[in-house]
PLY file of the C-alpha trace (Angstrom):
ply
format ascii 1.0
element vertex 335
property float x
property float y
property float z
element edge 334
property int vertex1
property int vertex2
end_header
61.64 154.96 152.23
65.18 154.34 153.25
66.37 150.85 153.33
69.96 149.63 153.97
69.92 145.75 153.76
73.01 143.91 152.48
73.57 143.97 148.81
74.94 140.50 148.64
73.39 138.55 145.78
72.34 135.04 145.60
74.31 132.86 143.15
72.28 129.88 142.20
74.31 126.67 141.40
73.69 124.92 138.23
71.49 122.34 140.11
69.70 125.01 142.17
71.05 123.53 145.43
70.44 125.05 148.91
73.35 124.82 151.39
73.19 124.86 155.18
75.74 127.44 156.42
77.59 126.12 159.46
75.51 122.95 159.74
78.34 120.55 159.40
78.15 117.60 156.86
74.96 117.48 155.06
73.46 114.56 153.11
72.05 115.44 149.61
69.12 113.08 148.97
67.92 112.35 145.59
64.70 114.47 144.98
61.46 112.58 145.73
59.31 111.82 142.63
57.44 115.05 142.64
57.63 117.92 140.09
57.09 120.35 142.85
60.09 119.29 144.98
63.35 120.57 143.46
65.83 119.68 146.25
65.96 117.90 149.68
68.81 118.44 151.92
69.25 116.58 155.17
71.43 118.77 157.51
72.59 118.81 161.09
69.57 120.68 162.33
66.85 119.51 159.99
65.63 118.95 156.46
65.49 121.78 154.03
63.05 121.26 151.12
63.20 123.58 148.11
59.94 123.60 146.17
58.40 125.25 142.98
54.79 125.88 143.93
51.80 127.16 142.00
50.73 129.28 145.00
54.17 130.90 145.54
54.04 134.65 145.35
55.27 134.68 141.76
54.66 134.30 138.91
51.64 136.51 139.31
49.40 138.38 136.88
50.89 141.66 135.95
54.28 141.06 137.68
57.65 140.71 135.88
59.01 138.17 138.59
58.83 134.46 137.63
60.67 132.66 140.40
58.12 130.17 142.10
60.53 129.07 144.80
59.28 128.26 148.33
61.66 126.76 150.88
60.55 124.82 153.89
62.71 123.86 156.84
61.64 120.92 159.19
63.67 120.59 162.31
64.81 117.15 163.30
62.98 117.63 166.67
59.70 118.41 165.00
56.76 116.13 165.64
53.22 116.31 164.37
51.03 116.63 167.54
48.34 114.27 168.58
45.95 116.88 167.35
47.53 116.47 163.82
48.58 120.10 163.68
51.60 121.65 162.05
52.57 124.95 163.65
54.31 127.08 161.06
56.50 130.20 160.87
56.46 131.95 157.57
59.37 134.48 156.98
59.39 137.15 154.26
62.76 138.65 153.16
63.34 142.34 152.34
64.79 144.43 149.58
67.65 143.20 147.38
67.51 139.64 148.68
66.42 136.21 148.07
64.77 133.60 150.35
67.68 131.35 150.26
70.23 134.05 151.00
68.14 135.60 153.80
67.63 132.11 155.26
71.35 131.51 155.58
72.57 135.13 156.34
70.03 135.72 159.10
70.57 132.25 160.65
66.86 131.54 160.55
66.97 127.85 160.62
69.51 127.97 163.44
67.23 130.11 165.55
64.20 128.01 165.08
66.22 125.03 165.93
67.69 126.68 169.03
64.29 127.80 170.23
63.26 124.12 170.30
59.81 125.09 169.27
57.77 122.37 167.65
57.19 124.16 164.39
58.36 124.23 160.77
59.58 127.32 158.80
58.51 128.47 155.37
60.47 130.96 153.16
58.53 132.22 150.08
60.62 133.86 147.37
59.53 137.48 146.77
60.92 139.94 144.19
64.48 138.67 143.54
67.27 140.99 144.37
65.30 144.25 143.75
63.77 147.19 145.55
60.17 146.05 145.39
57.74 145.04 148.08
55.09 143.31 145.93
53.62 140.16 147.33
52.23 138.81 144.14
49.61 136.11 144.72
49.95 136.73 148.50
48.46 140.12 148.04
45.31 138.54 146.78
42.29 137.04 148.73
43.14 133.68 150.26
46.71 133.94 149.05
48.19 132.88 152.45
45.85 129.89 152.94
46.34 128.69 149.48
50.22 128.79 150.02
50.03 127.05 153.47
47.79 124.35 151.92
50.15 123.62 149.06
53.16 123.59 151.28
51.46 121.13 153.66
50.44 118.87 150.85
53.84 118.93 149.18
55.58 118.03 152.51
53.12 115.11 152.81
54.48 113.56 149.53
54.91 109.88 150.50
58.53 109.51 149.14
59.58 112.59 151.20
58.62 110.95 154.48
61.76 108.83 154.54
63.94 111.87 154.41
61.95 113.52 157.20
62.16 110.31 159.30
60.60 110.98 162.74
59.67 114.40 161.67
57.41 113.13 158.89
54.07 114.71 158.26
51.05 112.35 158.02
48.38 112.91 155.45
45.76 113.76 158.11
47.85 116.64 159.50
46.77 120.20 158.91
48.26 123.67 159.50
47.88 124.72 163.18
49.20 128.07 164.67
50.73 130.43 162.20
53.42 133.16 162.82
54.38 135.69 160.17
57.88 137.21 160.28
59.40 139.95 158.13
62.70 141.80 157.60
62.71 145.26 156.05
60.37 145.59 153.13
58.68 142.21 153.84
56.30 144.06 156.11
54.00 144.83 153.10
53.12 141.32 152.20
52.55 140.54 155.83
49.99 143.29 156.07
48.09 141.81 153.11
48.20 138.34 154.55
46.54 139.78 157.74
43.95 141.57 155.72
42.98 139.01 152.93
45.12 135.97 153.48
42.18 133.78 154.54
43.98 132.19 157.54
44.10 133.27 161.22
47.58 134.46 162.09
48.55 134.24 165.67
51.63 136.29 165.94
53.66 138.82 163.80
57.26 139.62 164.11
58.70 142.73 162.35
62.57 143.17 162.23
63.26 146.79 161.31
60.25 146.29 159.08
57.58 148.77 159.75
57.55 151.18 156.86
53.90 151.77 156.26
50.49 150.23 156.29
50.74 150.69 160.14
46.89 150.71 160.63
46.71 147.18 159.29
48.78 145.97 162.26
46.85 148.15 164.75
43.51 146.58 163.44
44.86 143.10 163.60
46.02 143.31 167.22
42.79 145.20 168.16
40.70 142.39 166.65
41.26 139.98 169.59
42.45 142.45 172.27
39.12 142.57 174.15
38.57 138.76 173.72
39.60 136.66 176.68
41.34 133.38 175.87
44.69 131.51 175.75
47.96 132.91 174.34
47.07 130.96 171.10
43.74 132.80 170.73
45.17 136.27 170.81
47.01 138.39 168.27
50.49 139.34 169.31
52.84 141.72 167.69
56.61 141.97 168.21
58.45 144.83 166.50
62.21 145.56 166.58
63.27 148.83 165.08
66.23 151.06 164.52
66.08 152.90 161.14
64.61 156.38 160.70
61.35 155.32 158.98
60.66 152.25 161.14
61.28 154.42 164.30
58.64 157.02 163.04
56.12 154.23 162.12
56.62 152.24 165.29
56.02 155.41 167.33
52.88 155.94 165.18
51.71 152.46 165.94
52.25 153.09 169.66
50.21 156.18 169.37
47.36 154.28 167.66
47.44 151.76 170.43
47.26 154.47 173.08
44.33 156.00 171.31
42.59 152.61 171.12
43.38 151.71 174.78
45.64 148.76 173.83
48.44 148.17 176.29
51.94 147.39 175.06
55.55 147.21 176.48
58.46 149.23 175.03
62.16 148.70 175.41
64.63 151.50 174.75
67.81 149.43 175.16
67.43 145.97 173.81
67.67 143.15 176.29
68.01 145.29 179.45
64.54 146.66 180.27
62.04 143.92 179.38
62.18 140.50 180.99
61.44 137.22 179.31
58.23 137.11 181.18
57.31 140.64 179.98
57.77 139.81 176.27
55.86 136.56 176.74
52.72 138.03 178.36
52.45 141.24 176.31
50.14 141.56 173.41
52.44 144.15 171.68
56.23 144.34 172.17
58.32 147.21 170.78
62.15 146.95 171.07
64.49 149.77 170.00
67.50 147.65 168.84
71.17 148.73 168.67
71.73 146.15 165.90
72.35 147.22 162.29
69.48 146.89 159.81
70.79 143.66 158.29
71.77 142.06 161.64
68.64 142.82 163.61
67.36 139.23 163.14
70.32 137.39 164.47
72.91 139.45 166.27
71.06 139.07 169.59
68.95 136.07 168.66
65.89 138.23 168.26
63.95 135.70 166.26
64.90 132.87 168.61
63.82 134.86 171.61
60.54 135.90 169.98
59.82 132.32 169.32
60.70 131.22 172.92
58.18 133.82 174.12
55.47 132.79 171.55
52.27 130.78 171.82
54.03 127.76 170.13
54.53 124.59 172.04
57.70 122.68 172.90
58.10 119.03 173.71
61.77 119.46 174.54
63.12 120.93 177.84
64.80 124.46 177.87
66.15 126.61 180.66
65.40 129.78 178.63
62.96 130.88 181.23
65.42 130.68 184.15
65.56 134.08 185.74
62.38 134.93 183.88
62.02 138.35 185.54
65.72 139.37 185.04
67.47 141.08 182.10
66.86 139.21 178.70
70.27 139.08 177.32
71.82 136.38 179.56
75.53 135.85 179.34
74.99 132.10 178.98
73.12 130.64 176.00
69.94 128.54 176.60
70.17 124.83 176.51
0 1
1 2
2 3
3 4
4 5
5 6
6 7
7 8
8 9
9 10
10 11
11 12
12 13
13 14
14 15
15 16
16 17
17 18
18 19
19 20
20 21
21 22
22 23
23 24
24 25
25 26
26 27
27 28
28 29
29 30
30 31
31 32
32 33
33 34
34 35
35 36
36 37
37 38
38 39
39 40
40 41
41 42
42 43
43 44
44 45
45 46
46 47
47 48
48 49
49 50
50 51
51 52
52 53
53 54
54 55
55 56
56 57
57 58
58 59
59 60
60 61
61 62
62 63
63 64
64 65
65 66
66 67
67 68
68 69
69 70
70 71
71 72
72 73
73 74
74 75
75 76
76 77
77 78
78 79
79 80
80 81
81 82
82 83
83 84
84 85
85 86
86 87
87 88
88 89
89 90
90 91
91 92
92 93
93 94
94 95
95 96
96 97
97 98
98 99
99 100
100 101
101 102
102 103
103 104
104 105
105 106
106 107
107 108
108 109
109 110
110 111
111 112
112 113
113 114
114 115
115 116
116 117
117 118
118 119
119 120
120 121
121 122
122 123
123 124
124 125
125 126
126 127
127 128
128 129
129 130
130 131
131 132
132 133
133 134
134 135
135 136
136 137
137 138
138 139
139 140
140 141
141 142
142 143
143 144
144 145
145 146
146 147
147 148
148 149
149 150
150 151
151 152
152 153
153 154
154 155
155 156
156 157
157 158
158 159
159 160
160 161
161 162
162 163
163 164
164 165
165 166
166 167
167 168
168 169
169 170
170 171
171 172
172 173
173 174
174 175
175 176
176 177
177 178
178 179
179 180
180 181
181 182
182 183
183 184
184 185
185 186
186 187
187 188
188 189
189 190
190 191
191 192
192 193
193 194
194 195
195 196
196 197
197 198
198 199
199 200
200 201
201 202
202 203
203 204
204 205
205 206
206 207
207 208
208 209
209 210
210 211
211 212
212 213
213 214
214 215
215 216
216 217
217 218
218 219
219 220
220 221
221 222
222 223
223 224
224 225
225 226
226 227
227 228
228 229
229 230
230 231
231 232
232 233
233 234
234 235
235 236
236 237
237 238
238 239
239 240
240 241
241 242
242 243
243 244
244 245
245 246
246 247
247 248
248 249
249 250
250 251
251 252
252 253
253 254
254 255
255 256
256 257
257 258
258 259
259 260
260 261
261 262
262 263
263 264
264 265
265 266
266 267
267 268
268 269
269 270
270 271
271 272
272 273
273 274
274 275
275 276
276 277
277 278
278 279
279 280
280 281
281 282
282 283
283 284
284 285
285 286
286 287
287 288
288 289
289 290
290 291
291 292
292 293
293 294
294 295
295 296
296 297
297 298
298 299
299 300
300 301
301 302
302 303
303 304
304 305
305 306
306 307
307 308
308 309
309 310
310 311
311 312
312 313
313 314
314 315
315 316
316 317
317 318
318 319
319 320
320 321
321 322
322 323
323 324
324 325
325 326
326 327
327 328
328 329
329 330
330 331
331 332
332 333
333 334
């Protein structure tokens, strides 16, 4: 495999603080009375909670990694629905990275906020700054549902609700729709979550991140392909690719779809061939991006647009769907 993500390293401060890049003035709140909550930061776009969780990927039996960090971001516009559901995006970083650095460098919080989707985001820490794709406890049966449950329960800590303010999460709330997202080597843990994670995943986004286990993604899409239903009841895959191995594996996945009679859309020049309506309605979306490997997530707001076109719900107005059948890369940003 050939990876070329950034080699920047995460330098943890003495207090283990997480900073919001470009978010303006932030308020550092005293940590709530919970051994699981390490840090709470109230920023311009939302609240970032850094946790040490038992169901984090690591420590895990037989693994040398020990960092139990899981970060959650709750946008200020987030509201628990009347159905008491918490829609959730879980993002996995790639090689030679950390959850905190990837979160900042790839502008993940900013893109969720800009999409105006009513969801929270979770960043589990994988192998720290190394070339390893292991998922630790997330490679094991029920690893995903266990992680989602502990994240939800920790965010429901009573003393944390004041920091979350109107975005607070009542004790009756449960996890709703789930989207898994991965950059680079993060694909492997996603595939295990689909196979043995114990929770239904609605959508998967791969950002130059298909390096193998391709049949797992084909099987997951196929599982609901013949089943009629709403967007939320289908399995949808979005894959941006540019590198040599991802190109080979994406073409292989398209071949598997062809063989199984699964329709998909494919864009050779990012932003110019598929409309917003196209990427919203398709069960599988392939985009050959011109962005560099470590910029594919944010240089064209790929994550933001994938979220706009997702099964998630918004309670805020947006004009992203203006000219829904025209080129996707509009000159004016959405409001």
